[in-house]
N, C-alpha and C positions, 0 to 999 in steps of 0.2 A: 504494500500500500504506500502511496506517496504522501509526503508531509511537506508543508510549506513552513520554513524557518525564517523568522523575521527578527533581525537584531542589528543595531547600528554599530556594534562593536566588532571589529574584524576578528579579534582573537576568539571571542565567544562564538561567533558564527562558525569559525573553522573547527572549534572544539565540538560544537553541537553536531555539525555535519559529520565529523569523523565517528562520533559515538552512534549516531543514528544509522549510518551506513553499516557499522559493525553489528547493529541489532536487526538488520534486515529491512530497513526502510529505504524507499526511494526518496531522495531529498532534492527539493528546490529551495534556493536561498534568495531572500530579498534583503537589501541593505537598510531599509527603513519602511515605515508604514505606508508612505505614498507609493513606493515601488510595489509593495505587496498588493495594494488595491489595483494597480495596473496589471499585475500578474493574474489576479482574480477575475479581471474583466475578460481574460482570454480563455480561462478554463477553471473548473471548480477543483477544490481540494476537500477531502473528507476530514483531515486533521491539520490544525495550524498550531505552531508553537511560536509565541511572540513575546518579545521583551515589552515590559510595561512602559518604561520611560525612554521615549525616542523623540527626536526633534520633529516638529510638524505634526504628523499623524502618529499619536501614541498608540500603545497596545489597546487601551480602552477605546480610543476612537476607532481603531480597526474592528474591534468586537462589535461596536454599535453599527458600523457600516455593513458588516457581514450579516448581522441579524436583520437589518432594514431591507435587505434584498429578498426578492421572491426566489425560492429555490425548491426543486423537487427532492433534494437530498439534504441531510443535516450535516453541518460542519462542526466538529468538536474542536474547541479552542482552549488551549492551556496558556496562561500568562506566567512569565518569569518576572518576579518582583523582589526588590530588596527590602520591602516594608513588611513588618509583622503586625502592624496595627490593625485590629479587627475592622475599624471603620474604613480603612484603606482597602482591605480585602473585599468588604461588602460592596464598595463602589465597582470593583472589577467584576464581581459576580453579577451585579445588577446590570452591568453593561452588556452582558451576554456571554461572559467567559464560563466555561464548564468546570474549570479547575485552575489552580495556581500552584506555583512552586517557589519557595523562598530561596533567594540566592545568598551565599554560594550553594548550589544544589548538589545533592548526592546522586551519583550515577544510577544506583539501584532504584532510588525513589523516582527519578525521572523516567526510567525505563518502564516501571510498573504503571505509572500514571498515564503514560502515552499508550501503553498496551490496553488500558481500560478504554481509551478513546478508540483504538483500533477495533476492539470487540464490539463497541456500540455501532461503529460504522458498518462493520460486517453484518451485524444483526439486522440493521436496517435494509441492507442489500438482500439478505435472506428473506426478510419480511415482504419485500416487494415481489420476490420470485414466488413465494408461497401464495400470496394473494392473487397473483396472475394465474397460477395453476388452479386455485380454487374458483376463480371467476370463470375459467374455461369449463370446469365441471358444472358450476352453478348456472351457467348460461343455458343449459339444456332445459331445466325445468323452471328457472326464474329468468326468462329472457328479458334483457334490458332493465333488470331490477336492481335496487340498492339493498336487497335482502342481506347479502353477506356483510356489507359494511354496517348495517343496522345491528345484526347479530353480534358482530365484533364489539360494537359500542355497548350493547346490553351486557355482554360478558365482562367487559372492563368495569362497568358500573357495579355489577354484582360482586366482582372480586374486590373492588375498593371498599364496599360495605363489609364484606366478610373479613377483610384484613383487620378490622377493629373488634371482631367477635373473639371472645376468649378461646373458643375451641379451635380457631384457625389462625391465631396470631403468629404461630411459628410455622404455619404451612403456607399461608397466602402471603409470601414474602414479595419483595420487589422483583426478584428473579422469577418467581412463579407468575406474577402478573405480566412481566415482559414476554415470557414464553407463551403464555395463554393468548396474549394479543397477537403474537406472530402466527400461531398454529391453529387457532380456533376456526378460521375460514375453511380449513381442510375437512371439517367433520363429515361432509356429504360427498367427498371426492369419489367414493365408491359408486356413485350413481352413473358414472361413465360406463359402467358395465351393465346397466339396466336396459333391456331392449326398448326401442321406441314405442312398440305396440303397447307396452305396459306404462312407460313413463308418460306418454302423451294421450293415454286413453281418457276420453271425457267421462265423467261420472265415477262412481265407486269401483274399486277393483274387486274381482272375484277372489275367493280364498286362494286359488292357485296363483293368480297374478300377485296377490299380496305376499305370498311365500317367495316369489321371485324378487319382489321389491326388498324384502328383508335381507336378502343376501348381499345388498350393497355394503352393509356394515362389515361383514366377514371378508368380502373381496377387497375392500379398501384397506382393511387392516393387514391383509396378506401382502399387499404391495409394500406397505411400510415395514413389515417384518423383513422383507428382502433387503430394504435399505438399511435397517438397523443392523443386520448382520455385517453389512459392508462398512458401516460407520458406527460402531458400538459406543464411541465416546460422545456422540451427538445426543445429549440428554433431551433436547427438545423433540426428537423423533419419538421418544417414549410417550410423551404427553400427547403428541399428534395421534399415535396409535390408540391411546386410551379414548380419545374423542371419537375417532372414526368407528371403533368397535362398539362403544358403549353409550352413545348419545341417545339411543332408543330404549335403553334399560329404564325400568321404573323402580322407584324407591321401595315399593311393596313386593318386588320380584316378579311382576307380571309382564315385564317388557321383553325385548329380544336383543341379541341372539342367544344369550346365555342364561337369561332369567336371574341376573344378579340383583341383589337387594341391599339396602342399607349403606353404611359408611365404613365398614370394616376395611382396613388397608389391604388385606390379602384377598378377601372373598367378596367385598362389596363393590359398589360402583365408584370408580375414580372421581375425585372431587371435580376435576376439570370437565368431565362428562356430565356430572350433575348440574354444573353451571350452564353448560351449553344446552342441555335438555330444556331448561326453563326459558332461556333466551330465545332459542329457536321456536319453541311452542308459542311464546307470546307473539312473535312476528307472524307465525302461520295463522294463529287465531285472528289477529287483526286484519290480515291481508285477504283480498278477494282471490279465490281460486276457481278452477273450472267447476268444482262441485259445491261451492259455498260462497255466500256473500261476505263482504267486509264486516267486521265486528268492531264496535267502538271500545275505547279504553276501559271504561267502567265495567262493561260486560266481560272483557278479557281478564280483568283483575278478579272478578267473581269466579270465573272458571278456574283460574290458577289457584286461588285459595281453596276452592272445593277439592282440588287434587292434592293439597298438602298432605304428606304422609302416604299418599297413594302413588301418583305419578311422580311427584316432586319431593325432594328433601325439604322438610319443614324449615331448616335453617336457611336454605336458599329462598324459600318463599318469604321468610321474614325479611331477608335482605331486599328482596323485590318490593315488598310493601314499604320499606323505608325509602326506597328510591323510585317508586312508581311514577312520580311526576317526571323524573328524568327519562324514563322509558317513553312516556307520552311525547316528550319534547323530541327525542331521537326519532321516533316514528314519524312525527310531523315534519321535522327538518329534512329527513331523507325519504320522504314519501315518493312512491312510484307514480309516474305519469303514464297512464294507459297500460294496456296489457294485463295479463294475469298469469299466475303460476299454475303449475300442473299438480303433481302429487308430492306429499311430504314424506 
């Protein structure tokens, strides 16, 4: 990954460049803030390391300029500063810096902090790829819809509520929420294996057709199993598999494909799948489909609460009730214009 280094001191620039090349970065150097802005006009950088105090355009000015620009990707910015005063640091962070390092810096600290930025940049790239693949699958039965983006927003809303719940405070961590945000759009990717005659059938499915539909969970998980074997260290793939396989399980054990029930870590329904189950159901209930009319928010809330302890985990329902106004806002903000979905 390429990094833009901005410093007006020749010796510091040379030292940073040498260290970064040693750590596997591709390095572009700017001698001051104004030159950095010129470089950024020609191409984007995912990570920037900039000195705070430079003549003309300072590191803080550079941060503000980068954040003021519209961009399809995020730029992680680390400032180098000789000041330890909290108010000084606060100004840097408020300007848009993601992190800061006090000079004289320690090589190990600098490497670790920049690696954090590299991980975030790579995660965003993975996020974009996952969402594109999920949209490709979702376009079959939700053509032209914002369904996946709405479900993703619902999931993040529920996760943020659960993060304050005593039962989940050590489980719904920042890392859990980041991975959930990245992989939740994949939950229905197995539908690419469902024949058109079933997926696009107007009206209710026969028992035989429904059995075919249920196989999308197992087939989708099977694809991810193959990927996990090849990349066993990629922890996000395990959560993706949980979602794909178990998002149609029900809390009381009457769902499919395995009839899992409850919250047990080994035999129950994975937490991420329990979250997606409610998020997806809310959107399906609200939306017009070939076999049903659109339902308003109040009625959707009634249906979900009636299913607490049956279809849905009561904890997830509680989180939903605490954030139901946010759900309504998301649905209205990302409402579909025209068209209707097929089968869920």
